[in-house]
MINUPA-923728 format. One record per residue (C-alpha): residue number from 1; x, y, z. Coordinates in pm, 1 decimal. Each point is the difference from the previous one (the first is absolute). Layout:
# MINUPA-923728
   k     east    north       up
 NUM        X        Y        Z
...
# end
This chain:
# MINUPA-923728
   k     east    north       up
   1  -1521.7  -1724.7  -1615.2
   2     33.3   -180.6   -315.0
   3    206.0    298.4   -125.2
   4    219.2     -1.5    323.5
   5     42.1   -386.5    -88.6
   6     91.7     53.6   -340.2
   7    269.0    268.9     83.6
   8    147.7   -219.9    292.0
   9     -0.2   -316.9   -243.0
  10    188.1    257.4   -260.6
  11    261.8     93.2    296.6
  12     67.9   -366.6     69.8
  13     48.7    -65.6   -399.0
  14    236.0    311.1    -10.0
  15    194.2   -124.4    306.2
  16     53.6   -347.6   -128.9
  17    108.8    110.5   -369.3
  18    243.9    240.8    193.7
  19    149.3   -294.6    204.3
  20     41.1   -210.9   -314.0
  21    160.6    282.0   -188.2
  22    232.4     85.4    272.6
  23    116.6   -353.8     52.4
  24     53.1    -11.2   -384.8
  25    193.3    325.9      6.2
  26    246.5   -117.6    253.3
  27    245.7   -189.6   -222.6
  28      2.1    303.6   -238.4
  29     58.6    215.4    280.7
  30    287.5   -200.3    166.2
  31    152.7    -53.6   -342.9
  32     15.6    387.7    -93.8
  33    146.3     49.0    388.1
  34    263.2   -270.6   -118.9
  35     68.7     84.4   -389.8
  36    268.2   -265.3     -2.8
  37   -253.5   -281.8     25.2
  38   -167.0     88.8   -313.0
  39     84.9   -159.7   -324.7
  40    195.3    198.3   -269.2
  41   -230.6    187.0   -221.8
  42   -344.3    -29.8    220.7
  43     48.3    297.2    238.8
  44   -248.6    196.3   -230.4
  45   -247.5   -289.4     28.9
  46     39.0    -39.9    357.4
  47    -62.0    393.9     70.4
  48   -285.7    -32.8   -219.4
  49   -167.9   -265.3    184.0
  50     51.6    154.5    302.1
  51   -150.1    348.8   -104.2
  52   -295.0   -182.9   -137.6
  53    -80.7   -171.5    322.1
  54     84.7    282.2    202.2
  55   -247.4    213.2   -190.8
  56   -260.5   -214.7     76.3
  57     67.1    -31.1    353.0
  58    -30.6    383.7     15.2
  59   -294.8    -15.5   -185.4
  60   -171.4   -233.1    247.0
  61    126.9    197.8    296.7
  62   -153.8    314.6   -131.4
  63   -320.8   -174.6    -56.8
  64      3.2   -160.0    362.4
  65     97.2    358.7    127.5
  66   -311.7    140.5   -172.7
  67   -244.5   -270.6     92.0
  68     83.9    -41.0    396.3
  69   -168.3    355.4     52.1
  70   -293.2    -98.1   -209.3
  71    -41.7   -305.8    218.7
  72     33.1    202.3    337.7
  73   -225.7    264.5   -115.8
  74   -252.1   -262.9   -151.3
  75     -2.0   -196.7    309.4
  76    -33.4    303.1    238.5
  77   -299.6    146.6   -201.0
  78   -166.6   -377.0     25.8
  79     45.9     -1.0    379.8
  80    -40.7    364.8     57.6
  81   -300.5    -17.2    245.7
  82    224.5   -239.0    233.9
  83    319.3    213.9    -43.0
  84   -183.5    311.6     74.0
  85   -144.6   -133.2    321.3
  86    321.3   -139.0    101.4
  87    181.5    328.6    -38.0
  88   -268.7    208.6    158.3
  89      1.8   -232.3    311.0
  90    379.4    -20.0      3.4
  91     40.1    370.1     -3.8
  92   -269.8     57.2    282.3
  93    210.2   -267.7    191.1
  94    328.9    181.0    -44.9
  95   -182.6    327.0     89.5
  96   -126.8   -141.9    309.6
  97    350.9   -111.5    102.6
  98    147.1    326.1    -69.5
  99   -238.9    165.9    233.2
 100     55.4   -268.5    274.8
 101    380.3     69.1    -59.0
 102    -60.6    366.6     36.3
 103   -185.5    -23.2    312.1
 104    269.7   -240.6    144.2
 105    256.5    273.1   -113.1
 106   -169.3    282.9    167.4
 107     -7.3   -190.4    324.8
 108    376.9    -78.2    -50.9
 109     79.8    363.7    -68.7
 110   -199.6     97.9    299.5
 111    167.7   -235.4    246.0
 112    321.3     89.0   -129.9
 113    -31.6    379.7     68.8
 114   -126.8    -96.1    334.3
 115    311.3   -200.5     95.0
 116    233.7    257.6   -144.8
 117   -147.1    288.1    191.0
 118    -44.0   -215.8    331.3
 119    377.1   -101.8    -42.7
 120    106.6    349.6    -58.9
 121   -188.8    134.5    290.4
 122    119.0   -247.4    248.2
 123    344.4     24.3    -67.2
 124     -9.2    378.1    -16.2
 125   -204.2    -14.4    339.3
 126    265.8   -197.1    162.0
 127    296.6    191.9   -120.5
 128   -141.2    329.4    128.3
 129    -89.4   -147.4    347.4
 130    371.6   -117.8     12.4
 131    100.5    354.0    -83.1
 132   -214.7    173.7    235.5
 133     96.2   -237.9    293.2
 134    362.8     57.6    -80.3
 135    -63.1    375.3    -19.5
 136   -167.5     -6.6    324.7
 137    295.8   -205.8    168.0
 138    251.6    243.5   -121.3
 139   -215.1    283.8    142.4
 140    -27.5   -174.7    346.4
 141    388.1    -25.6    -10.2
 142     48.3    350.0    -99.3
 143   -208.0    127.0    286.3
 144    126.4   -241.6    258.0
 145   -341.0   -125.6     45.4
 146     52.5   -367.4    153.8
 147   -347.0   -108.5     21.1
 148    -59.6    104.8   -357.0
 149    319.3   -133.6   -112.3
 150   -132.7   -354.6    121.8
 151   -352.4     36.9   -152.0
 152    156.3    123.3   -330.4
 153    261.1   -290.4    -18.6
 154   -275.9   -280.4     73.4
 155   -210.7    179.0   -281.9
 156    307.4      8.2   -222.9
 157     60.9   -369.1     74.8
 158   -354.2    -89.1    -87.6
 159    -22.8    216.6   -291.5
 160    320.1   -192.7   -148.7
 161   -179.5   -316.3     76.2
 162   -307.4    108.9   -186.0
 163    220.9    137.6   -277.2
 164    150.9   -345.5    -49.6
 165   -336.1   -184.1      6.5
 166   -125.3    258.9   -240.2
 167    305.3    -45.7   -228.4
 168    -79.7   -397.1     16.0
 169   -397.8     83.4    -78.6
 170    155.3    234.7   -287.7
 171    221.6   -265.6   -144.6
 172   -320.6   -243.3     -5.8
 173   -231.1    253.3   -132.7
 174    231.3     67.3   -281.5
 175      7.4   -386.0   -109.0
 176   -377.7     23.7     14.8
 177     18.9    310.9   -227.2
 178    248.9   -194.1   -246.6
 179   -244.8   -301.6     -7.0
 180   -312.0    237.9    -60.3
 181    208.9    187.6   -292.0
 182     86.0   -348.8   -140.7
 183   -361.8    -85.5      8.6
 184   -109.4    305.0   -164.7
 185    222.9    -74.8   -277.1
 186   -128.6   -344.2    -47.2
 187   -379.2    154.4     -6.7
 188    107.0    270.0   -222.5
 189    142.6   -263.0   -263.8
 190   -317.2   -220.0     43.0
 191   -182.9    316.5    -91.9
 192    190.4     49.1   -293.7
 193    -41.0   -319.5    -94.9
 194   -386.4      0.4     18.4
 195    -10.2    327.3   -210.0
 196    225.8   -160.7   -252.2
 197   -215.7   -297.2    -23.1
 198   -330.3    195.6    -20.3
 199    163.7    212.1   -284.1
 200     98.1   -305.0   -191.5
 201   -329.4   -159.7     36.9
 202   -189.5    332.2    -82.7
 203    222.2     25.0   -304.4
 204   -110.4   -338.3   -121.8
 205   -356.3     87.5     56.3
 206     37.0    313.7   -183.8
 207    191.2   -203.4   -319.6
 208   -284.4   -243.7     33.7
 209   -279.2    285.4     -8.0
 210    179.4    138.6   -305.3
 211    -18.9   -305.7   -187.6
 212   -350.4    -61.6     74.8
 213    -79.0    349.7   -118.0
 214    177.7    -41.9   -311.2
 215   -193.6   -321.4    -75.4
 216   -326.9    198.7     99.9
 217    100.6    278.2   -251.2
 218     74.9   -233.1   -276.3
 219   -325.1   -186.0     45.6
 220   -189.1    345.7     31.6
 221    181.1    109.3   -328.8
 222   -112.1   -335.1   -174.7
 223   -366.1     77.2    104.7
 224     37.9    349.6   -150.3
 225    137.0   -131.8   -336.9
 226   -256.5   -237.2     -4.0
 227   -270.3    294.2     21.9
 228    193.0    204.9   -244.6
 229     19.4   -300.7   -234.9
 230   -398.7      3.0    -18.2
 231     18.7    380.4    -10.1
 232    217.1     -0.7   -294.1
 233   -210.6   -267.8   -190.5
 234   -324.5    210.1     91.2
 235    168.7    313.3   -134.0
 236     82.5   -150.7   -316.9
 237   -333.3   -143.5    -67.9
 238   -175.8    320.0     13.8
 239    280.7    142.7   -197.5
 240    191.9    215.2    254.9
 241    342.3     32.2     58.2
 242     79.6    -49.9    380.8
 243    272.2    263.0    -13.9
 244    -25.0     73.2    368.0
 245    162.1   -357.3     38.6
 246    305.9     33.3   -235.8
 247    226.0    144.7    256.3
 248    -68.7   -269.8    236.7
 249    300.5   -136.6    195.6
 250    -21.8   -205.7    313.0
 251    302.9   -118.9    147.0
 252     21.4   -354.0     85.2
 253    150.8    -70.7    353.9
 254    214.4   -270.8    143.8
 255    239.0   -235.1   -172.7
 256    -82.8     97.1   -356.6
 257     94.3    355.0   -110.8
 258   -225.4    145.1   -267.4
 259   -339.1    167.4    -42.3
 260   -365.0    -77.5   -140.0
 261    -52.4    239.3   -309.0
 262   -240.1     91.6   -268.6
 263     74.8   -324.6   -204.5
 264   -107.0   -213.2    318.2
 265   -344.2    150.6    -12.4
 266    -12.0    -28.1   -385.6
 267     95.0   -382.9     26.8
 268   -279.0    -61.9    280.8
 269   -252.6    214.8   -221.9
 270     69.5   -226.3   -286.8
 271   -128.3   -309.5    192.3
 272   -350.1    156.3    113.2
 273   -296.6    -53.8   -213.2
 274   -316.2    169.4      2.6
 275   -166.5   -256.2    256.1
 276    277.9     59.2    230.1
 277    -44.4    370.9     27.9
 278   -359.2    -31.4     66.3
 279     38.4   -236.0    307.1
 280     43.5    263.7    253.4
# end
């Protein structure tokens, strides 16, 4: 934590220095934007002063740019147990939300299909009944069957009335269908949001896991180098050349780009004495 605080203190210092330099830069910038305000013969001096301060600001800004990710990474590593537990819990919650939403979606889809089918069947049945009644009436008229004509006329009136009722019911069902479709759109949007949030948190968790594994790699490499340094020292003391170690090349992970090579073993080996090697 002391290292993190030191980086934060350095960041505050950089920000303060930048603010001071930016305030000092402003008069020179304004002067260069209005050349007529510069005394004759001082144009070069003003530009040099501006460029000098601008270079310092850019340098500080670059250091800040590099420092902020280091602070973020160090804080994440320091709080990795809590962060990872939160990530896992949040992912589980979003996954549960998605399951619940999918269940709701299935229920809505089933009900929507039922209403659509019912609406089509009812209006089709009413139309067919009216058509059949009209056909029966026409046949009765054609055959001169008065009783059948009266019956068919009554049936046709009932069929027409039923069709009117079915048409109104169909209209209401269409409103229900539209509402169900809109609710499905809303649920689908929530499902997408749940999936995106889960993916976002999963990505953050993987980044944290990656950083932790990089740190563990470097720590394991240091432990190996410590053993390698002792092996180098022991080899030298018994007059053997540690030829197998000459090609050592362990890549360093994380913020620093580089690798540990033979020279690092030699440096460590030169620090060991006989007593160090005999302490198993």
